[in-house]
N, C-alpha and C positions, 0 to 999 in steps of 0.2 A: 462612682466607684461600686456602690452596692449593685447597681444594675449590671455591672460587668461580672461580678461574682456570680449573680443569679444565671447569667449567660453560660457561666464556667460549669455550674453545677447542674443546670437543668436536665441536661440529658442523660444523668446517671443517678438521680437521687430517689427514685421510686421503685423499690424491689417488692416485687409481691410475695416471694418466698425465697429464703436462702436456707439452704440445707449444706452444710460444709462439704464440700467434695474434694477436688482436686486441684492443683496448679497444673494445668495440662494444654499444652499447643497453644493454638490459636484462641482458646476460649478457656478461662481460667475462674475458679473461686477457691477460696484458701482454708486451709486446714490450720489447726493449732498442732505443732509437733516440734521436738527439741531439735538441737542442733544436726545438720546432716554429718554424714562421714562414718556412722556407724556400719560395720562390716557384716557379712554373712556368720562371723564367728559370735555373733550376740545372739544368734538364732538357736532354738533347741538343737541339742546335740546328737539327735537322731540321723543316723546315716541308712538311706534307704537303698537297697539294692534290687533293681528289677530283674525279672526273669527274662530269658531270652525268648524269641518267639517259638522256638522249637522244642523247647525244654518243657518238662512237667512243672506243674505248679507247685514247687517244693524250694522256693528261696527262703533265706532268712533275713526278713526285712531290717531286723535291728540286731546286728551280730554284737556289737559292742555298746548298746544304748544304755544310758544312764538316765535317771528320772530327769526331766527339765525344770522340774520345780520342786519346793518341800512337799507340796501337795500329791505329788505323783509318785506312787510307790510300786508301780507296775514293774514285773520283772521283763527281761527281754523275752522269755518264752511266752508270758501273756501277752505281750506286745506281738509278737509274732502270730500268736492265735488270733489277736483282735483284728489284724491286718489279713488274715487269710481270705475273706471273702474279697477284699479287694483285688488280690493277685489272682484270684478264681476269675472275677470278672474281667480283668485284664486279658487273661488266656482265653477266655470264651470269644471276647472281640478279636483277638489276633486268629482264633481258629475257625470262627464261623461268620465274621461280618462280611458282607457282600462285596464292598469295595475294598480291595487290598492293592497294593501294602497299606497298612497302617501308619498313620503319621504319629509315631510315638510322642514326639515332643508336643504335638498339640493336645493329646489327651493328657500328657503329664500336666500342661499347664492348666488344663480344664479341672484334673483333680485338686489342683491347688486352689483354683478359683471356689470350687464346691466346697472344699474344707473350710475356708473362710467365710463363705455365705452362711454355712451351717450355724455359725455363731449368733446369727441373728443381730449383728451389729452394724449398721449402714456404714460406719467409718472404718471397719477392718475389711481389707480387700486385697487382691491380689492386682499387680500392675504389670502388664507385659512389657518387654523390653522397650517397644516402641513407646507405650505410654510412660514409662519410667524416664525415659530420654528427654521427651517432650516435657515431663513435670520438672525436671531438675534444669532444663535450660529456662525454662520461664520464670523459674525462681531467681535464675540470675539476672533476670532483669530485660530480656530480649527473645523473641522467636518470630516466626512468620505464621500468619493465620488472620482472623478477622477482628480480633481485638474486642473481646468482650468476657465480662464475668458471667458465669453460668452456674446452674443448679444442674449437677450430674447424676442425681440420685432419685429423681422423679421419674413418672411414667415415660415423660420426654424430655429431651434435653431442653432447658428453659434458661431464656437470656435473664440475667440478673439486672446487668446493667451494661450498656457499651462503654468503652473506654473513650474519654474527649477526644475527639479528632481522628477517631478510629475508622477504618472500613465499614465496621459494623454500624457505627453511627450515621456514616455518609449514606449508608443504604437505607436507613431509615428504621433498622431494628429498635424494638423498646422492651423495657422490662416487662417480663410476662410473657413473652414471645414464647411459643413451644415450637420445636423444630420436629416436624413430623416425617420429613424426607429430606435427603441430601442426594442432589443430583439425580433426582427421579428415584432413589431408592428408598423404599419404605424402611422407616427406623423404628417401627412399632415392634415393642417387645425387645429392643436391642439394648443392652447396658450402656448407661450415659457415658461412659468411658470409652468405650468403642465408638459411639457417635461422634465424640471428640475427635477420634482419629480420621474421620472423613470429613471434618470440617476443616481442620488444618491443612495447609499446603503450601507450595512455594509462592512467595510474594509476585505478585503479577498475574496469577492465574485466578479463575473465577470459579465460584461454587455456588450451585443453585440452591437454595434453601426453602422448602415448603414451610410456611408459617401459619400456625393456628393463633390467633390473637382474640383475646377476650372483646366482646363486642362486635367482631366481624361476623358475617353470616355464613362464610366458608372460607377454607383455608385458601391462602394464595402464595405465590412464588415470589423470592426476593433474590436477585443475583447478587453477589457479594465479590467484589475484586479483592483479594487476600494482598496484605501489606506486611512490610517488616514493622513489626510492633515493639516499641520500646514500653516496657511498663513503667508508668510513673509511679514513684513513691507519694509524692506529694505536688501541691500546688499551694501556693500562698499569695496574699496580697494585703495592703492596709486598707480598711474600710473607714468611713467618716468617724470622726471622733477618735481617731488614731486607734482603732481597734484593729489588732492584727488577727486575720483569718487564714487558717492553715486546713486545707482538705487534705486528709491523709487516706492514700488508696489502698495499701498494701503493707504487710510486714515482711518484706523481702530481706535478702541476704544484707544490703546495703542501706536499707531503709532506715535504721537508727542513725547511721552516720549522716544520712541526707536531711533527718530532721535536725540534728545537733547544728549543722552547718546553715541550715535555714534560719534556726534560733538565733545564731549569731549575728546574722544580718537583722532579724526581725528586733532583737532586744536591743542593738545598736539605735534603734529609730525611737527608743523609749515610748512604747505602745501603752496603752492605758488599760489595756487588757487582752486576753486570747480567747478566741473562740476555735476550738479543736474538733473538727468535723470527722467523724468516724461513721456516718451514714454510708450503707452498703459497702464497708469494708469487712471482706470475709475473714480476714486473719493472716496468718503464716507462721513464722518461726516463734517459738516460745521465748527463744533468747532476745530476739527484736522486741517482744511485748515488754520484756523486763527493762531493756535499754530505752525504749519510748516512755514507759510510766516514770522511769528515774529523771527524765528531763523536768517533770513537775512534781515530783514527791522526793524529798530530801532525805527521809529516812522511814523506817518501820517495814513492815511485812506487806508485799504487795499481793501474794497468792500463797495457798498451800496446796500441794497435790498429794492426793490419797491413792496409794495402790492396791492392787487386789489381795495382796500379802499382809495389808495392815500397816505398812510402812508409809510414813508422812515426809514428805520434804518441804520445807518452807524457803521461799524467795523473797529477798528483801531488796530494799532500794539501794542502786548503786549511786556512790558519790559523783558529783560534778554536775549535777543537771543544772540547765541554764534558767529555767522558768519556774523556779520552786515558789517564788513569792508572789508574782503577778495574779490578779484577778483571772479566774478561768472558767469557761463553760465549754462543756461537751456536747456535740450534737450526736444523737444516736437514733437508729431506727430498725425495723424488721430486718434489715441486712446487716445489721452490725453484729458481728458473730466472731467467736474464739478468740483469737489474740486481741481483737478489738474489745471484747467483752472484759479481758483481763485489765485492760487499761482503763476502760470506763468503771468497772467494779472497783479497783482500787482507789480511783480518784473520789468517786462517791462514798465508798466505806469510810476513808480517812478525812472527809471532809474538805477535801483539797478543791474541788470544785462543784458545780452543778451538772445534772445531765438534763437535757432538753430534747423533747422528740418522742419517739413512740418505743414500746417495749422492744427489747433487742432480741436476737434471734434464739438465743439458749442453747449455746453448743459448750457445755462444761466438762468437755474430755479432751485427753493428750494422745496423740498418736506418734509411733514411731515408724520411720520408713527404713526398712532393712533390705539392702540389695542382696539378691540371691548369687550363688556362685554361676560362674561360666555365663554371664551376661545373660540370665533367664529371666531378667526383670527384678520385681521387688515386691515385698508385701508392705502394707501398712496396718498396723495393729494398734489397737486401743490400750493404752498401757496403764492409764491412771484417769481420775477425774480430778478437777481443780474447784478450790472453794475461794471465795472473796477473803479479804482481810477479816471481815466479820463472820466467816465460815457460812457464808450463805452459799447453797447449791443452786446453781443457775441453770443445770441441763435441763433441758425442755421446759423451762421456765422463763429464761431471760432476766435482764435488768428492767426494773421499773424506773422511768425518769422522775427526776424530782419534779419536772414540769412537762406535763404529756401534751403534745401537740401534734396533730396528724397533717400529713400532707398528701392532698388529693390529686388525682388525675385532672380535675378542673383547675387546681391550682398551678399545675405545671403548665398547661395550655394557655393559661392566662400569664404567665411569665412570673408566677408569685412563689414565695418560699416562707410560708408562716412559721415554719420551724426556726429558719434563720432570724427572722424579724423578732421571734420571742427570745431567742439567744442574745440579741443586741439588747433587748428590754431587760432581760434578767442580769446581764453583764453590767448594765447602767446602775442598776440598783445595788450589786454588789461595790462599785466604785464609789458610790456616793458617801 
């Protein structure tokens, strides 16, 4: 049984880098963000009126604007003056740019993107309507694409891990592969979110990816036949010694319910302990992380959220967990991020179980996804940072496992998983 587990996880356990990006299309990586459904009414109350192409630069951008936060005391007149250079630049482009007519919608989206990039936060950004659609579809559990978790924030779109049984895995893509070109189009300097839109596509179609792989002498092409991807939340089996092994892939909309159902079946078999594998799990919904942690922790604080205005929110365990007493070990690595770190941090700080593996990624921030009016996409905004129950700040630091064990490329090629082997050993010590 243990060898079967190794075969299941070998294709997805070594992530060289994980930077929490977006759930998008055929290639995804997770963010931590609260429950979906917030509307644009939650955005700042500024209403921008753009000038016409023919008219002078004399609009009133914020005719009825009010401060969007307690710290913003600008008057409508001051805001109008502040944005005067923007409208001046707008008019110059419309009057003098060589290629007319101007695509107003495109430069409007570009302005939003530039505004958010100026904040200097890699997790705050603009999503086009197409990107937002793909993001929400994949969080619902299915889409069409190549089936891989990726890092979308580096110089090139980078494979974190192919999904088990996916077109990406069948094509031989590996963790750390960088996508230099798609169908011959150079992706150098292109935003990772845009690259994703080139990679995704209808099931049955083929996309040609130019890959740069560590150790390879030069880039090479990999054709991938896209498929209909069902994003799995978990896989589980019973190992030798009646140890329940649960590999948890994502914190999606239904993942908490799927875990609860799996635990009902597992606990009925009276296991001696549980190994909960969060390696390469990039996160997802905050609400799901609370639900998942509550399956193992019966009471107390799971995390704190700290907001920019000094407000703090406390999240506590929910009643009804099915595995609150059974011996527990959690597997983590460099790809354990965001919602995964919430669960692992809560389990570690409360003493509920031991962490085994490598230091986690270190994403200690929370994002809201806010849909814009008129189907113009959405913005994701970092709204808070979170702390573990012992108030540890893990952002850009990560969680240090109780037992550190590395998993190397040589281990993978040899079909070995020393992290899992150590988890079994640690669990055996707990159950004695």
